[in-house]
N, C-alpha and C positions, 0 to 999 in steps of 0.2 A: 549506474542506474539513477543515482540521485540527480545527476546533471540532466539526464533526459526527463525526469519528472519535473525539474525546474523549468526546462524549456517548454514543457507542455502546460505550464502554469498550475500543476497539480500540487506543488509545494513551494514554499518561500523559505529562503534561508536568511539568517542574521547572525551577527557576531556579538558575543559578550565576553567581558573580561572575567576570568576565573579567579578564585581566591589566591592562587599561586602566581598570579601576574600574567599567565598565558591567556591567549584568546581562544575561545572555543566557538565552533560554528554549530548553530542549532537550526532545526528545520520545523516548519509548521505546515500542516495540511491546509489547503485552501478549499473553497466550495467546489471548485473544479475537481480537486483531488478527492473530496468526499464522494462526488458523483462517480468518478472513475473507480473508487474502491467498491461502491455498491454494485456497479456493473461487473467488476471482476469477481465479486463474491457470488453473484448470480451465475456467471459463466462457470465458476468452480463447482457450484451445486449441480448444474446440468451435467458437467463432465463426470463428477463422482457418481452420480446416479447411473449414468450410462455404463461406466466401468464396472460398478457393482452389479448391475444387471447381467453383465457378460460373465463375470467371475463368480457371481453368487455371494458377494460379500455383504456385510451388514451396512446399512445406510443410516447415518446419523442425521437427524433433522431437528 
């Protein structure tokens, strides 16, 4: 999943040295990623409202 997000330019990765001498890979969200996240949140809200209307569940807003 992280590789596909990198390919979509939604995240960037970089390496840093840890205190124990090993290298760790870190990820940072990009502006493209922030837009994608907002779109997915909106999609999720629409989906949960639809499911809750069918099953009669409680809707958190």
